[in-house]
N, C-alpha and C positions, 0 to 999 in steps of 0.2 A: 440259368438267366431270367426264361419265363417265368419262373416262380416269384421269381423279385419283382419282377413289372407288374405281376398281378397283386401282390402285396401294395404297391404303390396305388395301383389303381383303387384297389379297395381303400386305400387311405383317402384319397382324392373322392371317392363316393360318400364316405363316411361325413369327410368336412363339407362337401357342397349339401348334402342332406344337413346335417347341423344348421349350418349357415342361412340356407333355404327356411329353415324351421324357427329360427331366430328372426330372422329379417321379417318373417309374416306375424311374429308376436312385437317387433316394434311396429308394424306398418299399422295392426289393430291398435296401438294404444295411440299412436301420433298420428298417423293417416296420411304419413309426407310419401309422395310419390315415387322417392329413390329408394324407402323400404321396400315398398312394393314391388317395382322394376328389379332390384336386388335378389328380392325372394324368388319370382319367377324367372330370374336368368340361372341362378344358382339351382332351383329345382329341374331345372335342363338341362345344365350343367350334368348335375347326378345321374339322369335320367341316359343321357349320350353316353358318359362312362359306363352304365350298367350294360349298356348295349354292346359297347365296346368289349367289354368284360365277358359280355357272353359269346360276343364271335370273334374272340382273339385268336384263335386257331385259324379261321378261316381267313383273318386279314393277314396274319403270317404265312400263308400258303401251306399250311401244314394238315 
């Protein structure tokens, strides 16, 4: 079950990283605050998921 959880986390990392890059591109074209905010937020989420994946065994107590 942990392996499936890892797959889901990696999927979330890829999605968040892609959305952050896409949002940054939209921000550079339009300059809207929403694009910048969503880009930064999804970059933070991606980093958070990477940290979570890195320390998953510690979080689970194994």
